[in-house]
N, C-alpha and C positions, 0 to 999 in steps of 0.2 A: 529507697525501696524500688525494686524492679519487678516487672511482671512480663510474661510472654502472653500475648493476646492472639487468639485465632479469630480472624475476621473474614467476612465476605464483603461484597460490594455494599456500600451504604445505600439506604438504611438497612440494617441487618441485626441479627442477634449477635451479641458479643459474649464470648466465653473467656473468662479470665482465669489464668493459672497463677496464683500467688506464689512468689518465691522470695526468700530472704537471703539467698546465697548466690554467689557468682559462679555456680557450676550446676550442671544438670547430669544426673546419673545416666550412664550410657544405655541402660536397658530398663524397661518396665514390663513385667509380665501383665500387670493390671495397674490402672491408675484411675483416680477419681477426679472429676472436674467439678468443683463446687462453685456455684455462682450465688452471690448474695442477692442478686436481682436479675431476672431475665426480662428483657424488654420484648414486648409484643411489637413486631415490626413486619413490614411487608415489602415486596418488590412488585412494582406495577408495570404492566405493559398493556396499553390500550384498555385499561380498566380491569384487566385480569390480575388478581393478586393472590399471593400465597401467604398465609399467616403461620409463623413459626410457633411451635409449641411453647407456651409460656408457663408450664408447670414449674413451680419453684422447688425442684428437688435435684439430687445429684444425678449426673449423667455418667454412665460407665462406657468406656471404649476398651474392650478386652484385647489383650495380646498385640499391642502395638510395639514395634521396634523403633526405638528412638535413636537419632544420630548422636554423634559425639558433640559435646558442648564446645563452643569456641569462645575464647576470650580475645577480643580485638584490642590491639594497642598500637601506639605509634604517635607521630606528631599531630595527627588530625583527630585523635580520639581522646575522650575525657579520661583522666587518670584512673577513675573508678572502673573503667572497662565496660564492655557490652557483650552480651552473649546471645546467640541465636541457635535455634534447633535446626540442624542442617537438613535432615532427611525426613522429618516428620510429615511434611506436606504430602508426599506420595502415598503414605498410608492413610492419613486423615481423609484425603480425597476419595478414597474407596468407599467411604460412608455416605458420600454426597450424591452419587449418581449410579444408576445401574446401566451399564453399557454392554450390549451383546453384539459381537461381530460375527458375521457369516460371510461366506464366500459364494458368489453366484457363479453362473456358467461362464462368465467372462473374467473370472478371477478377480473381481473387484469386491470391496467390502460394502456391505449394507450395515449401517449403524443405526441401532435403535436406542433412543434415549427415553427412559421412563421418568416422567416428571421433570423434564429438562428445564422448565421455567420456574419450577416450584422449589427446588433445592439448589443451593449454590455451594461449591466446594470451599473448604476452609483453607486458608493460607496463613502460615505463621508470620507474625509481624512483631518485631521487638519494640516495646514502648518503655518510656521512662516515667515512673510514677512520682518521682521526687520533684516537688515543685521548685526547689532551688535549682535543680539541673535543667528544668524546663526553660529557665531564663537564659541558659547558655547554649541554646541550639546552634548558634554560629560557631561554637568552639568544638563541636563534635561532628563526626562523619555521619552522613545519612546512610542507614543500613536498610537495604531493600532485599528481602528474600535471602538474606545471608551474604549479600555482596555489597561492598562499598560502592557508592555511585561513581562510575567511571568518568562521567562527564565532569563531576566536581574535581576529580583527581587530576585531570589534564587541563582544566580551564585556566587559561592564563589571565592574570589580572590586567585589565585594559579599561581605560576610560572611554565610556561610550560617547559618541558624537551626539549633537542635538537631534539629528535626523533619527538616529537609532533610539534615542530616548522617546521621541514622539511615536515611533513605530511600536515600541514596546507598550506604551500607554494605550494606543489604539488596539493592539492585539489583546491586551488584558481586558479592555472594555468589551471585547467581542466574545468573551468566554460565556458559555451557557452552563447553568447549574441544574442539576436534577436531585431533588431531596438533599439540598445543601452541599452537593459534591459537584465539582467541575466535570463535564462530560464531553466538551467539544467547543467549537467556535462557530458563530453564525457566518453565513457566506458573505454578507455585507452588513455594515453597521452605519449607514448614512442617516444622521438624525433628521435630515430634510426630506427623506424619501417617505412619502405618505402611502405608497402602494408597493410594499416590498415583495409581493408575490411569494415565491418560495425562497427568497434571499435571506429570510429570517430563520432558515432551517440549518441543521448541521449536516453537511454533505461529507460522505466518506472520502472521496477523492480530494475535495477542497481542504479537508482537515489535515492531510498528510504534511504539507509544509509547516502548518501551525504546530503539529505534533513534534516535528523535528526541531523546531525552534525551542519549544519548551524542554525537550529532552537535552538538547545541547546546552541549555541554561541550567540543567540539573533539576528540573521540575517534572517528575515522571508521573505524578498522581493522575493528572488529567488524561494522559495517554492511556494509562492502565484502565481507568474507568471507561474511557471510550471503547477500548478493545473488548472489554467484558460486556458492556451493554449492547454494542452492535452485534456481538456474537449471539447474545440471548435473543435479539430481534430476528436473527436468522431463522429460528425455529417457528416464527409466527406464520400462521396459515395465510397464503396469498391467493387471491382470486381476482381475475379480470374477465368479465363477461362469462361467468360460470366456468372458467378454465383456470387451473392452477399450474404455475411453472414448476420446474424441477426443484426438489429438495436441496437446500444448500445455497440458494440465491440470497445474497446480501442486499439490504436496502440501499437505494441511492442516497437517501437522507432520512432524517427523523426530526421531529419537533417535540419540545416539552410543552404539554398542554395541562391546564388546570381544569379538573372535572368537579362539578358541584356534587356534594353529598348532602345528607340530611343535616338539619340543625345548622344551616349556613356554614358548613365546613367544606373544604376543598382538598383534593388530593392531586398530585402531579402524576401524569402518565406520559409514556413515550409513544408517539404516533409516527410509525415508519411509513415511508413511501417506497414501494418496490417497483415503481413505474406506472402504477395504476392511475396516478394523478399527474404524471409528467406529460409534457408536451409531446404528442406523438405516441404516448403509451409504450415506450421502449424500456425493456428490462436493462438495468445497469450491469452489464457484463463485467466491467472493470472494477466494480466495488469490492467483490470478494478477492480479486487479485491484489488491489491496493491494501486491503485489510491484512493479508498474509505478509506482504512486503513490510508494512508498518510493524507487525508483530515481531518480525525478525529484528528490525531496527531498534525496537524497544529493548529487546534482550541484549543486543550488542552494545548499546550506549550505556544502559543502566547497570548491566551485569546481573539483572534479575531474570534468571531463566526459569524460575518457578512458575511464572505465568504461562509460558508456552508448554510446560509439562503438565498442566492441569488437564484432567479428563475432558472437561467440557470444551476447552480450547483445542485439544487434540481432535475431538469430535468435529468441531467447526471446520478445522483444516481439511479433514477427511471428506466432509460433505462438499466443500468447494471443489476439491480435487476430483472426487467422483463425478460431480456434475460436469466438470470440464473434460474429463477423460472418458465420458460415456460413449459407447459405440453409436455410429450413425452411418449415413450413406456416403460420407465424404471420403475421398481417396487420398487426402493430404493430411499431414500432421498438424496443420494450422487450424485454429478455431474459426468456425463459420458463424458469423454474426450478422445481424441486420444493421441498417444505417442508424446512426445516433446512439450507439451502445457504449460510448466511451466519452472522453472529454468533448469531442465533437458530437454534441447530442442533438443536432438537427440534421436534416437531410442535406448531405454533402457528397453523395456518391461513394461512400466508403463501405457499403455493404459487401459482404464476401469475406475476405481474409485480410482486413486492414492491419498494417504494420504495427500500429500502436497497441492493439490487442495482443498481437503475437509476442511483442517485446515484453509486455507486462505478464503475459502467460508464462513465458520462459523464466522471467524473474521469480514469479510465484512458485513455479516448479522447483527451482533451485532452492528457494527458501524452505519449501515443504520438505524437500529431501534432507535439509539440515536439521529441521525441527521435529519431524515426526519420530515418535518413539518406535524403535524397531522391535517388533515382537511377532508372534504367530498371527496376530490379527491384522497387522499392517504390512507384512512382507510382500504380499501380492500387489498392494497399492504402490509401495516403494519401487517394486520391479517395473510396474507400468510407468511410473514417473521417470525412471532412468531411460526406458525405451523411448518415451516421448521426447525427453530432452535431447537425446541423440538424434532422433529423426528430425526434430524441429530445427535444431541448429544447422544441420546439413541443408535442409530445405531452404531456409532463409539465406544462408551464405551463398548457396549455389544459384538460386533462382531470383532472389530479390535484388541482388547487387548490380549496380550499373556504374560504370565509369566510361571514359572515352573509348577504351578498347572494347568494352562489352556492348556499348551502343552501336559501334561499327559492326560488331558481329551480328547483332539483331537486324541491323540494316540490310545484311546480306542473307538473312534466313530464307531457307526453302520452306514451303508450307505443304500441308496435306500429307505429312509423313505418317505412314502406318507401320510402326516397328517399335520393338522394345529398345532399340538402339537409336531412336530418333534424336537428333540434335535439338530441334524445335519441339520440345515435349508438349508445350501448351498451345501449339499451333498459333503463335503470335504472328500477325501480319505486319510486315515492316512499315507499312504506311501509318501504323499507329504511333510511330515515333513523332512527337510534336515538333514543329519547326523551332519553337523557342528553346527546346532542349539542346538542339544541335549547336546553337550559338552560345548557350549558357554554360554548358558543362566545361569546367577548366581542364587543362592538361594534367594537372596533379590534383587529385581529389575525386571523390565519388560519394555515393549514398545508397541507401536501401529504398527502393521504390515504395509507394504507398499501398499497393494492392496487387494481387496476382490471382487470376482466374483463367479458365480455359478461354483462349482467344482474346484475352484482355490483360493489359498491363497498365496500371495507373502510375504514370511517370512523375506525378507531383511529389515534392519533397515535404514530408511531415516531420516536424521537429521532435515531438514526444517519442515516436517510435525509433528514430535514429539515435536520440540521446540515451534512451534506455537500452538500446542495442549495445552501446558503448559501456554503460554502467554494468550491465549483466553479462558482458562478454558473449552476447549472442552473435555479434560480428567477430571476424578474426582480428587479431592485433593490427594487421595491415589495413583492414577495412576501417577499423575504429580510428586509426590515425588519418586515413583519407577523408573521413567524414568531417573531422575538425579542420583539415586542410581546405575542404570545400567551403565551410563556414567562414574561414579566414579570407579566402579568395573572393567570396560573394558577401562580404560583410555588409555592404550598403543594402543589399537585397534582403538578407536574413536577420540583420540586427538593426541597421538604420539608426533612427533617432530614439528608438525604444526597443530593447530586446524583449522577446524574440518572436519572429513570425511563426504562427501556428502551422502554416503550410505555405508553400510557394509553388507556382504562382496562383493568383486568384482565378476563380471561374468568372468569365465575362460574357456579355452579349447573349447569344443564343444558347451557348453552353450553360451559362448561369440559369437561364430561364428553364431549360429542360431538366437539368440535374437537381437544382434546388427547388424547383416548382415556383420560381419567382419569389423566393423568400425575401421579404423586405428587411429582415435583420441581417441576412447574409449577403448583402450587396457586395460587389467587388471591393476587395481590400478592407473589409470590415468584419468584425466578430470572428466567426470560424472560417470565413472565406478570405484568408490572407490577412487577418488582423494581427496585431502585435500584442502579446500577452506577457506582462511583467512576471507573473507567477512562474513562468518557465525558467526564470533566471537561476533558481537553485538547482534544477536538473542539469542545466548547462554548466554550472560551476562544478558540480560533482563529476560530470563527464570530463571536463578539462583537467581537474585535479588528478583523476585516474591516469590520464594520458600525459601528465607532466606539462600541460599547457596552461598554467595558471595565469600567464600573461593575457590570454584571451578572456578568462573569467574576470580578471581585474578591470580590463577595459570595458566589458559589458556592465559590470556593477557600477563603475564610475559614471557611465552614461545614464543608467537608471536613477542613480542617487541624486543627480542634478534636477531631475524632472518630477519624480514621483511625489515628494512632499509638497512641491509647488502646485501640482495638478490635483492634489488631494487623493492620491492613491487610487487611480481608476482601475477598473476591471480589465479594460483593453484599450488599444489605440487603433485609429483608422489611418487610411491612405497607404500608398505604396511603401513609404519609408517610415511610417509610424509617427507622423508629425502631429496629428490632431487626436484629442481625446475622443474615444468612440462615441458615436451619436446616441447610442442607447446604453452606454457604459455606466454601471453603478459606481459611485464614489465610495471611498473608504472600504474597498474590497479586501476582505480579510486575507485571502491567499496571495494577493499582490504584496500586502504588508509582510506576511510571513515568509514569502519567497525571497524578499529582499533581506530580511533578518537572517534567515537560514544560510543564504549565500555568504553573507559577511562572516557568520560564525564558522562556517566550514573552512573558509580561507584562514581564519585565525586558529583553527584546530585541525591541522592535517591528520592527526591521529584518529579523530572521529570520522573524518571523511573516508579514511581507509577501511573502516569496518562496514561502510554502507555499500561498497561496490564489490564485485566479484572478479577474480582473475580467471584466466583461461583454465578450463578443466579438461586436460588432455585425455583423461579416462573416458569421457563421453564420446570422443572421436573414435575410440576403439570399439565402442558398443554398437552393435547393429542387430536389429530384430531379424534381418534376413538370415543371419547365421543360425538362427534357431529353427529354421524351416528346411525340410528336405525336398521341397518342391523344386523341380527343375525349371518351372516357369518364372520363378523369382530370380532376377538378375540385379545385383546391387551395383549402382553406378558410383559408389564411393571409391572403389579401388582406383578408377581412372582419375577421379577428382581429388584424391587425398593430397597429392602434392600441391594442389592449388589451395586447398582449405587450410592445411597446416602451415600458415604463414602469419 
């Protein structure tokens, strides 16, 4: 016996549609959903809960158009076949939320969600009610949203090493459940740590490598749950010292807490942190960007695109994009942020326009352009995304890039130029070029600098920003190749005895005292000040695979594999070449474990790696907002630079 079940996130009301046939009529003008038992259930966020109607009577949904029934067959499917309703979700979702879109003076959408936390859209899920078939799950394909699991289809049979088995055991033990459903992984799971601080929480950025590891293994439920729950937390009211940040901000982390009720009963609630409890009280700008990137990865790997098509998920994306694209005083297409708003979450002198945020922003823009449903309500937002993508790619490629030739050009800059045709547009003083850089930069190779502001260039090398510039094609093909050439040439500095340096070089002496405020955790060559972070391994692997340099990825993975299990999977390593375990490093750090596993699985499944990165989009290079203006004051510098950019 088979049944199609419409479900929301657990715990939830379940609506069963009994069926004794292996087909579904193509259209229903009306249909009745009968449930023998409706469960009273609720979704909790910080104690706020919504109770679904538990009246035991028929529910009518008039005039729904159903999709064609499918019968799936093949070597991986049970002989009795499985069917799913292909397009019912888009219609069912209309009953779950009320979304009104309006266009303001800046042609951006304002999205109003009524009862956003109280009602959750329904998604069709195929289930098997035959107990005999339930015992043969291994013989049938997993069907998610009408698509067979892509990861399962391409996953090659391979015997895991002992290190990989241990890593999977540790990663599984780090899983956090909410109402009996997996929703993420804790930041660290050291049984000997008596003061975990916030390492027992689920961080959005930390969970990304764990999510990819689960997805590549064919386990998508935990990722789907994570994406839905964090999206619902996005709508939670946030206040710090009587001030609320912009709508659309994603939390940095959340924790599952048990709240006492009457009669000695308890209920689980999600307690999010939007920065109001974080060290320094900094809003996590990168959380929403990582969420969008992971949403795309989920669809690409599982083939389940129904999740990103949901009304609430579409609304979540729009809120993040509107927040990032809102007008301000800035003259540049880059995002202006404060110190500590990304992976480097302590004072390290990255306030302004740090490369890491710009690379993630560019990636999230490209993801959103792919996933947003194009209609009258979103066309203005999509247009704004296209314009920002074009401007941002030009800005980063033209002004952030340095190699031996560019440094020599800056060395000869004239200053105090007042002209629209100025060469030194940001009035950079040549004496800013640090002495270490002149000796360090190789003849073949280059990188994108860490930050750019008026009269200031941060010449430090930051790993996350440069790697994601490769992955997202923010850099030109030639620049991307040069970044890996630099890493290869400076292997001892950037990889050393443990991949990879989060930044290079470290702030030392008086510079460390002034910029970090004498931070005892960010001492030279430790933590975020030049420490080595194993979790960056998966991003390095992905960048290498895109550029056809798998030899570099394998070399780095081999280095990490020799030490990580022996050292009990530390969070980070100290010293110039990563020789020592970090002085305050947590052990059994989840994203160190997941970063290693994801790197290994990406190398074993090149097909999966190819869906996670982007190729050059030449249409973006032809799009320029300057062409839309008749003002004679605007003079586009792209024409002169196009020959340099298109390489």
